[in-house]
C-alpha atoms as one frame of an Amber mdcrd trajectory, in Angstrom:
protein
 107.206 103.039 107.516 109.994 102.085 105.227 112.140 104.988 103.712 113.193
 104.078 100.181 116.539 105.684  99.069 117.096 105.593  95.403 120.568 103.904
  94.679 123.017 105.786  92.313 124.805 103.664  89.723 127.961 104.251  87.630
 129.379 106.886  90.061 132.648 106.910  87.913 131.033 108.034  84.717 130.914
 111.690  85.846 132.761 113.729  86.255 135.735 112.406  83.960 138.806 111.267
  85.450 141.009 114.239  84.651 138.374 116.684  86.269 138.378 114.354  89.322
 142.135 114.726  89.466 141.877 118.303  89.306 139.541 118.659  91.858 141.383
 116.404  94.365 144.460 118.819  93.649 142.467 121.968  93.778 139.583 121.416
  96.063 136.749 124.009  95.798 136.623 126.624  98.610 133.816 125.919 101.212
 131.038 128.253 100.811 129.150 127.182 103.820 130.230 125.751 107.186 127.837
 122.759 107.842 127.957 121.111 111.023 126.447 117.611 111.428 123.446 117.471
 113.660 123.211 115.230 116.594 120.168 113.608 115.623 120.149 113.062 111.893
 116.579 114.220 110.232 115.716 110.682 109.043 115.530 109.585 112.618 113.297
 112.409 113.539 111.033 111.445 110.556 110.840 107.707 111.549 110.121 108.660
 115.257 107.249 110.720 114.072 105.689 108.070 111.828 106.449 105.409 114.415
 104.465 107.663 116.988 101.790 108.084 114.653 101.238 104.333 114.094 101.034
 103.857 117.769  98.406 106.550 118.129  96.247 104.787 115.358  96.566 101.499
 117.199  95.732 103.094 120.801  92.576 104.855 119.078  91.791 101.357 117.542
  91.946  99.584 120.865  89.949 102.372 122.790  87.267 102.069 119.892  87.088
  98.171 120.421  86.951  98.618 124.259  84.095 101.077 124.025  81.695  98.579
 122.828  80.003  96.004 125.336  79.711  92.388 124.595  76.132  92.705 123.577
  76.914  95.616 121.392  79.827  93.684 119.777  77.407  90.867 118.962  75.172
  93.319 116.948  78.058  94.438 115.104  79.078  91.065 114.370  75.836  90.154
 113.065  76.125  93.279 110.604  79.362  92.146 109.449  79.055  91.052 105.725
  75.534  92.763 105.234  75.979  95.093 102.175  73.715  97.911 101.115  72.472
  98.818 104.779  70.643  95.251 104.693  69.792  95.026 101.012  71.716  91.711
 100.667  70.825  90.468 103.927  69.878  86.826 104.106  66.923  85.492 106.242
  69.374  84.112 108.788  71.225  87.363 109.047  67.957  89.187 109.315  67.310
  87.054 112.352  70.689  87.558 113.782  70.354  91.220 113.586  67.021  91.474
 115.004  67.934  89.018 117.893  70.893  91.348 118.806  68.800  94.431 118.387
  66.245  92.956 121.038  69.005  92.124 123.431  70.172  95.708 123.714  66.760
  97.143 123.599  66.429  94.828 126.842  69.569  96.507 128.180  69.796  99.608
 130.078  71.174 102.144 127.767  71.355 105.820 128.294  68.173 107.006 130.014
  66.212 109.778 128.137  68.655 109.341 124.978  67.282 112.308 123.000  68.042
 114.618 125.866  71.618 113.352 126.139  74.556 114.957 124.567  75.786 111.739
 123.362  73.206 111.784 120.653  74.777 114.866 119.195  76.971 114.281 116.236
  77.232 112.685 112.705  75.730 109.235 112.681  76.297 106.562 109.900  73.328
 104.429 108.943  74.701 100.726 108.937  71.567  98.665 108.677  67.676  99.319
 108.300  65.001  96.699 107.594  63.765  98.811 104.641  66.983  99.647 102.761
  65.181 100.568  99.668  63.660 103.771 101.568  66.885 105.104 102.641  67.620
 108.456 101.108  69.576 111.591 101.630  66.867 113.722 103.028  67.110 116.624
 105.475  64.337 116.849 107.958  63.155 119.595 110.584  62.924 117.764 114.028
  61.714 118.448 117.412  61.907 116.509 120.638  58.575 115.224 121.860  59.934
 113.479 125.095  63.160 111.913 126.085  62.886 109.069 123.623  60.767 110.158
 120.487  61.781 112.644 118.024  59.187 114.294 115.737  60.450 115.217 112.260
  58.970 116.750 109.049  60.752 116.139 105.651  61.626 119.480 104.226  64.390
 119.113 101.543  66.860 116.831 100.208  69.834 116.717  97.762  72.335 114.208
  96.328  76.225 115.054  96.612  78.629 113.568  94.303  82.197 113.835  94.713
  82.808 114.876  91.165  80.546 117.705  91.103  80.976 120.818  92.902  77.364
 121.256  93.581  74.432 119.418  95.059  71.725 117.876  93.073  68.140 118.490
  94.441  65.964 115.636  95.284  62.641 115.655  93.039  60.278 115.341  95.735
  57.959 118.388  96.852  57.919 117.447 100.558  56.002 120.782 101.367  53.168
 119.807  99.284  52.864 116.351 100.921  51.574 117.833 104.141  51.150 115.014
 106.801  52.528 112.504 104.557  55.993 114.114 105.033  55.797 114.006 109.008
  56.899 111.064 111.050  58.476 110.241 114.460  61.498 108.124 115.409  62.025
 106.361 118.601  65.613 105.982 120.039  65.262 102.537 121.666  68.840 102.208
 122.664  71.828 104.475 122.921  75.299 103.012 124.078  76.975 104.757 127.049
  79.798 105.439 124.770  77.729 107.245 122.495  78.846 104.979 119.303  75.977
 103.035 118.883  72.196 103.815 118.373  69.129 101.967 117.690  66.019 103.640
 116.548  62.380 102.335 115.262  60.462 104.564 112.985  56.750 105.234 112.937
  56.313 102.720 109.839  57.939  99.889 111.769  61.556 100.501 110.215  64.482
  99.445 112.304  67.632 101.448 112.244  71.093 100.749 113.369  73.436 103.711
 113.497  77.036 104.166 114.317  79.446 107.079 115.043  82.385 105.081 115.015
  82.642 101.966 112.734  84.474  98.603 113.629  87.903  98.232 111.635  86.172
  95.284 109.958  83.308  97.324 108.856  85.931  99.880 107.229  87.594  97.184
 105.269  84.321  95.802 103.935  83.287  99.316 102.950  86.474  99.855 100.893
  85.947  96.481  99.187  82.352  97.371  98.487  83.444 100.724  96.801  86.661
  99.141  95.067  88.968 102.144  96.276  91.888 101.832  98.522  91.316  98.104
  99.004  95.008  97.285  99.505  95.694 100.121 102.017  92.645  99.197 103.812
  93.909  95.572 104.083  97.235  96.815 105.306  95.969  98.896 107.856  93.414
  96.242 109.006  96.218  93.631 109.433  98.674  96.176 111.105  95.904  97.272
 113.761  94.708  93.567 114.367  98.365  92.633 115.117  98.561  95.428 117.846
  95.344  93.992 119.269  96.190  90.356 119.550  99.183  87.973 118.956  97.296
  84.858 118.465  98.057  82.753 115.160  95.262  82.700 112.683  93.409  79.364
 112.351  91.722  78.046 109.152  88.104  77.804 110.649  85.496  75.325 109.350
  82.508  76.895 107.582  81.484  78.158 104.320  83.305  81.102 103.053  82.447
  83.426 100.046  85.206  84.978  98.243  84.455  88.907  97.915  87.741  90.263
  96.911  91.000  89.043  95.357  94.318  91.049  94.101  94.253  89.416  90.667
  91.511  89.845  87.870  89.847  86.557  86.787  91.230  85.191  83.539  89.166
  84.335  80.364  89.045  80.730  81.523  86.300  80.197  84.042  87.436  76.636
  84.561  91.004  77.732  85.516  89.487  80.580  87.808  87.264  78.019  89.756
  90.054  75.445  89.943  92.279  78.057  91.564  89.792  79.402  93.759  89.365
  82.784  92.029  85.688  82.768  92.258  82.807  81.059  94.331  83.072  79.856
  97.767  85.032  77.553  99.668  83.750  75.037 102.065  85.946  73.819 104.930
  85.370  70.929 107.006  87.076  67.847 108.573  90.507  68.689 107.156  89.180
  68.925 103.650  88.428  72.031 101.589  85.856  72.267  98.795  85.650  74.912
  95.722  82.037  75.377  94.545  81.064  77.855  91.759  77.599  78.262  90.430
  77.967  78.283  86.602  74.388  78.067  85.480  70.947  77.548  87.141  71.050
  73.999  88.360  74.970  73.468  87.154  77.921  73.938  89.336  81.505  73.136
  89.551  82.954  71.275  92.466  86.551  70.545  93.482  87.595  68.733  96.572
  90.881  68.425  98.177  92.824  67.883 101.578  95.060  70.362 103.547  97.732
  69.900 106.327  99.277  72.566 108.365 102.569  73.450 107.343 103.619  76.116
 109.634 102.492  78.541 112.484 100.003  80.344 109.766 100.551  78.195 106.428
  98.635  75.299 105.046  99.417  73.065 102.036  96.416  72.381 100.004  95.992
  69.548  97.125  92.805  69.982  95.152  92.524  66.939  92.889  88.710  65.687
  92.834  87.087  68.183  90.401  83.455  67.641  88.625  80.698  69.312  86.855
  77.371  68.753  88.909  73.776  68.872  87.479  71.305  67.711  89.748  72.111
  64.062  90.873  74.560  63.633  87.984  78.262  64.503  88.044  81.082  64.621
  85.160  84.537  64.119  86.530  87.179  66.475  85.464  90.939  65.946  85.283
  92.443  68.539  87.433  95.025  69.177  90.234  95.722  72.398  92.090  98.450
  72.734  94.591  98.258  75.842  96.952 100.349  76.982  99.809  97.915  78.916
 101.778  99.243  81.721 104.171  96.733  83.021 106.815  97.136  86.755 107.395
  94.151  87.275 109.319  91.053  85.036 110.450  88.156  85.411 112.924  84.635
  84.154 113.032  83.579  86.387 109.974  86.620  87.603 107.883  89.683  85.691
 106.511  92.439  87.385 104.598  95.084  84.819 103.053  97.670  84.811 100.425
  96.971  81.878  98.222  97.440  80.387  94.576 100.245  82.568  92.868 100.602
  84.883  96.090  97.403  86.095  95.148  95.760  87.938  98.019  92.114  87.097
  99.058  89.449  88.074 101.302  86.657  85.810 102.466  83.512  86.292 104.010
  81.995  83.491 106.360  78.461  83.041 105.281  77.793  79.678 107.031  79.182
  76.843 109.370  80.081  76.498 113.177  83.216  77.691 115.001
């Protein structure tokens, strides 16, 4: 944390010179006898801030260690899936289902519904039927150590800008058996942070108590609130976990956020990497932007590593492509790319005109 002290300029303007001379000859009496403290208050403040940051880092490391390797594979499969599964591609759905099956085959907490670990507030991260997720309260009872019987009773929407809840317009009590169901807990982690459940209609649910720091960052980007703060916290916590230098990994990377709003010229946006996706392969980078159905912008260039975490990129082969035909464009863009963070799923960088970018890996090998 940096403590900024405003600088005072033009100290000789006030008081006037004659008043300064009088004050020097006749100093005012001392009304209070202040003694300097052995430890200035500013040092105490900085020590408290530093301890707070250390505690956050320790909590993050403990949270990361609470997931097993198989659980981390499921979390990795969930990274980049927005809307609790609404935006998932067929490949992402397969990856999630495969990771879920692996955990269901593992030995989780026996009789999970009888364990104290199942208590608490769970956040729904993924479901195979995202359109059915609703803010419903249900009266529940435990049938055995794995199954929970429930009956929908009432529901309401909660909005931050309203001081009251908005009732959910469904008469559950009139639906009878249609409002009843059951939920099997097929896996509960020994840390109590991850739960997998399957419903009576075949729906799979993945829930978490504590979210991964990457999930918190993507949640901030999805809502569009506090993104810069989330990025700063994410990078700070990541540095405390590992000191490895970030590497520009091959694959297809979709831009999901930038610190600069796009300009009016889509061609300028596309040529500077402010939209679309990037494909990194064989020391080449390619910008791809889908303009209209069947028409896309493509720009290819080369990059060389210029520092521990910086790359010099020259993009000079641009074209408009429609089907098998291409129309070349005279364009050139030079970018000094600084990697702030990179893993198999997320890349945070500072690129053209010092703009901050967040890219999500959607395809490619390690």
